[in-house]
C-alpha positions as CSV (number, residue, x, y, z in Angstrom):
1,M,62.5,16.8,-21.6
2,L,59.1,15.7,-23.1
3,L,59.1,14.1,-26.6
4,A,55.6,14.9,-28.6
5,L,54.9,12.3,-31.7
6,D,52.4,13.4,-34.2
7,T,51.6,10.9,-37.5
8,S,48.3,11.7,-37.2
9,T,48.1,12.6,-41.2
10,R,50.4,12.8,-44.4
11,Y,52.1,16.0,-42.1
12,A,54.2,14.1,-39.7
13,S,56.4,15.4,-36.6
14,V,58.9,15.0,-33.6
15,T,58.8,17.6,-30.7
16,L,61.1,17.3,-28.2
17,A,60.4,20.4,-25.6
18,D,61.8,21.6,-22.6
19,E,59.2,23.0,-20.4
20,D,57.6,25.3,-22.4
21,R,60.2,25.8,-25.4
22,V,60.4,23.7,-28.1
23,V,64.5,23.4,-28.5
24,A,64.3,20.5,-31.4
25,S,61.9,19.2,-33.9
26,R,61.5,17.8,-37.1
27,A,58.0,18.0,-39.3
28,W,57.7,16.6,-42.8
29,H,55.2,15.4,-45.4
30,S,55.3,11.1,-45.7
31,K,55.0,10.7,-49.4
32,I,55.3,6.5,-48.6
33,N,54.8,6.0,-45.1
34,H,55.3,6.2,-41.9
35,T,56.6,3.3,-40.5
36,A,60.2,3.8,-42.1
37,E,60.7,7.6,-41.3
38,L,59.4,7.9,-38.0
39,M,62.1,5.8,-35.2
40,P,65.0,7.7,-37.3
41,A,63.2,11.5,-36.4
42,V,63.1,9.8,-33.1
43,V,66.8,8.7,-32.8
44,Q,68.2,12.2,-34.9
45,V,65.8,14.6,-32.7
46,L,67.1,12.8,-29.4
47,E,70.8,12.5,-30.7
48,S,71.0,16.6,-31.7
49,R,70.4,17.2,-27.8
50,G,72.7,13.8,-26.0
51,L,69.4,12.6,-24.9
52,T,68.2,9.1,-24.4
53,A,64.8,7.7,-23.5
54,K,65.0,7.7,-20.5
55,Q,65.5,10.8,-19.9
56,L,62.8,11.8,-20.7
57,E,59.7,12.9,-18.8
58,G,57.0,11.4,-20.7
59,V,56.7,11.1,-24.3
60,A,52.9,12.5,-25.9
61,V,51.3,11.5,-29.0
62,A,48.4,12.9,-31.1
63,L,45.5,10.7,-31.4
64,G,43.7,11.3,-34.1
65,P,40.9,11.4,-35.6
66,G,43.8,9.9,-39.1
67,G,44.9,7.4,-41.0
68,F,44.5,3.7,-40.0
69,S,47.9,2.9,-40.6
70,A,49.7,6.1,-40.0
71,L,48.0,6.2,-36.1
72,R,49.2,2.6,-35.7
73,V,52.6,4.0,-36.1
74,G,52.8,6.0,-34.0
75,I,51.0,4.9,-31.3
76,S,52.8,2.1,-31.0
77,V,56.0,3.8,-31.2
78,A,55.0,5.9,-28.2
79,K,53.3,3.1,-26.4
80,G,56.9,1.1,-26.6
81,L,59.7,4.3,-25.7
82,A,57.0,4.8,-22.4
83,L,56.7,1.1,-21.7
84,V,61.1,0.7,-22.0
85,A,62.2,3.8,-20.4
86,K,59.1,3.7,-17.8
87,I,58.0,7.0,-18.5
88,P,54.1,8.7,-18.8
89,I,52.5,8.5,-21.9
90,I,49.6,11.3,-22.8
91,G,47.6,11.3,-25.8
92,I,46.0,13.9,-27.5
93,G,43.5,14.5,-29.8
94,T,44.3,16.1,-33.3
95,L,41.3,18.4,-33.4
96,D,42.2,19.8,-30.5
97,L,46.2,20.0,-31.6
98,E,45.1,21.8,-35.0
99,A,42.2,24.4,-32.1
100,Y,44.8,25.1,-29.8
101,A,46.3,28.4,-30.9
102,Y,42.5,29.8,-30.9
103,L,41.3,29.1,-28.4
104,K,41.5,32.5,-25.9
105,S,40.2,34.1,-29.0
106,G,37.3,35.1,-27.8
107,I,35.1,33.6,-30.7
108,P,34.3,30.2,-31.7
109,V,36.6,28.5,-33.3
110,C,36.0,25.1,-36.1
111,S,39.0,22.9,-36.5
112,L,39.0,20.3,-39.4
113,L,40.6,17.2,-40.5
114,E,40.1,15.9,-44.3
115,A,38.2,12.3,-44.3
116,G,37.8,11.7,-47.9
117,R,34.8,11.1,-49.5
118,E,34.2,15.1,-49.3
119,E,34.2,15.0,-45.7
120,C,36.4,16.5,-43.0
121,A,36.9,15.1,-39.4
122,T,35.3,18.5,-37.0
123,A,35.5,19.7,-34.1
124,L,33.8,22.8,-32.3
125,Y,34.8,25.2,-29.6
126,G,32.8,27.9,-27.6
127,P,34.0,31.5,-26.8
128,D,35.5,30.5,-23.7
129,G,37.6,27.7,-25.5
130,V,35.5,24.5,-24.2
131,R,34.2,21.9,-26.6
132,L,31.0,22.1,-27.4
133,R,30.9,18.4,-28.9
134,D,32.6,15.4,-29.4
135,D,34.7,15.0,-33.0
136,R,32.0,14.5,-36.0
137,V,33.0,13.6,-39.2
138,C,30.3,15.7,-41.7
139,S,29.8,17.5,-45.6
140,A,30.6,21.1,-45.4
141,E,26.9,21.8,-46.0
142,D,26.4,20.1,-43.0
143,L,29.0,21.8,-41.0
144,V,28.5,25.3,-41.8
145,A,24.7,25.0,-41.0
146,E,25.8,23.8,-37.6
147,V,28.6,27.0,-37.1
148,A,25.7,29.2,-38.4
149,D,23.2,27.6,-35.9
150,R,25.6,27.9,-33.1
151,A,27.4,31.2,-33.6
152,S,25.5,34.5,-34.2
153,G,29.0,36.1,-35.0
154,P,32.6,35.6,-36.5
155,A,34.1,31.8,-35.7
156,I,37.3,30.8,-36.5
157,F,38.4,27.8,-38.9
158,C,41.9,26.4,-39.3
159,G,43.1,22.9,-39.7
160,E,44.5,20.9,-42.6
161,G,40.9,20.4,-43.8
162,I,40.5,23.9,-44.7
163,T,42.3,23.8,-47.1
164,G,39.5,21.8,-49.7
165,W,37.0,23.6,-47.7
166,E,37.6,27.2,-47.9
167,D,35.5,28.2,-50.9
168,A,32.6,26.4,-49.3
169,I,33.0,27.7,-46.2
170,G,33.7,31.4,-47.5
171,G,31.1,31.6,-49.4
172,A,28.4,30.5,-47.1
173,L,29.6,32.4,-44.3
174,G,31.0,35.4,-45.6
175,A,32.9,37.6,-43.4
176,K,32.2,35.6,-40.2
177,A,34.4,33.1,-41.6
178,Q,37.5,33.7,-40.4
179,I,40.2,31.4,-42.2
180,V,43.5,30.2,-41.4
181,R,45.7,28.4,-43.2
182,P,47.2,25.5,-41.8
183,V,50.8,25.4,-40.3
184,P,51.2,21.4,-39.9
185,A,54.7,22.0,-37.7
186,A,52.6,24.2,-35.3
187,R,50.7,20.8,-34.2
188,G,53.7,19.5,-32.3
189,W,54.4,22.9,-30.6
190,A,50.7,22.4,-29.4
191,L,51.0,18.7,-28.8
192,A,54.0,19.4,-26.7
193,L,52.2,22.0,-24.5
194,I,49.4,20.6,-24.1
195,A,50.8,16.9,-22.9
196,R,53.2,19.6,-20.4
197,E,50.0,20.9,-18.4
198,K,48.6,17.3,-18.1
199,L,51.8,15.9,-17.3
200,I,52.2,18.3,-14.4
201,S,48.5,17.4,-13.8
202,G,49.0,14.3,-13.6
203,E,46.5,13.1,-16.5
204,T,48.1,10.8,-18.0
205,G,47.4,7.3,-20.0
206,D,47.3,3.6,-19.4
207,L,49.7,1.9,-21.8
208,I,46.6,-0.7,-22.2
209,T,43.8,1.6,-22.8
210,L,45.0,4.6,-25.0
211,Q,43.4,3.9,-28.4
212,P,43.6,6.2,-31.6
213,E,40.9,7.6,-33.1
214,Y,40.7,6.2,-36.5
215,L,39.1,8.1,-39.7
216,R,38.0,5.2,-41.3
217,M,38.5,1.6,-40.5
218,P,40.3,-0.9,-42.9
219,S,37.4,-2.8,-44.4
220,I,38.6,-6.8,-43.7
221,G,38.2,-7.8,-40.8
222,V,35.7,-7.6,-37.7
223,P,34.0,-4.0,-37.3
224,K,35.9,-2.2,-34.5
225,Q,35.1,1.1,-32.7
226,R,36.4,4.4,-33.8
227,D,35.9,6.2,-30.9
228,R,39.5,6.6,-28.7
229,V,39.1,5.2,-25.2
230,A,39.5,8.1,-22.3
231,Q,42.7,8.3,-20.6
232,T,43.0,7.3,-16.9
233,G,44.8,10.3,-15.3
234,R,47.1,8.5,-14.0
235,R,51.0,7.6,-14.1
236,N,52.5,4.4,-16.4
237,R,55.5,3.5,-13.8
C-alpha cells in the first residue's frame, strides 16, 4: 500500500492505493488551514484499512507549486511518516498531477494553478506527453501567446487555475482551447499512480533534499529559492 498526501492548494487529499487501485481516500476544501486537518485524515484513511504507517510501501507528497504554509504541512507530515516508518518518500510536482490524465491524448497539454496577482503557475507538455519547459508563473495573455506559438492545433487546458481564466483562454484561442474543468480529488489518484511508477523504478526522494516549490515566499526573513530540489533516485531506508 502507498499513501499519497496533497496539500498544495485549498483542496487537500489523502489517498491510499494498492498498486494501481485506490482503496481509500479523503478529499476536502480547507477553510482554515491544513495543519489541524491533515493528520486526522491520514489516521482515518489508514484505520479504514486496519493499517499503520510501518505497513506502507512508501509515502508520496505533492511538491507544489502552492502556498507556503500549506506545502510545509504536507511535506513535513510526509517526511515524518517516512522517517518513523523507515519507508521511501516520493515527491511529485502538482502541475504534473493536474496534467497526468491527459498526457496520452496526443495533443499538447497546459496545466494551471492559481498564483494570485492575476497570474497562474503553468506547465506545458507536448503531444508526446513530455514537458516543454519548467513551471512558470505568468499572465493569461503571456500563456495564450506561448501556447499559440508552440501549438498549431488544439491544446488541452486543465487544473484548478483554469477556473478564473476560462473566458480569456477560450476567447483568445476559440475552438483550439479544449478546456477541462478541474476535479481536485483526481490529483490524489494521479499522485498515487505516478508515485507507484517511481517507487518501482527506484526513483525515490531524499528526506533532507526533498523541497517544495512555493508560489510566493513569505515577505519576512531572508530570500529563498522557489525551485524545488531534484530527487536523488535512491531509497530512504
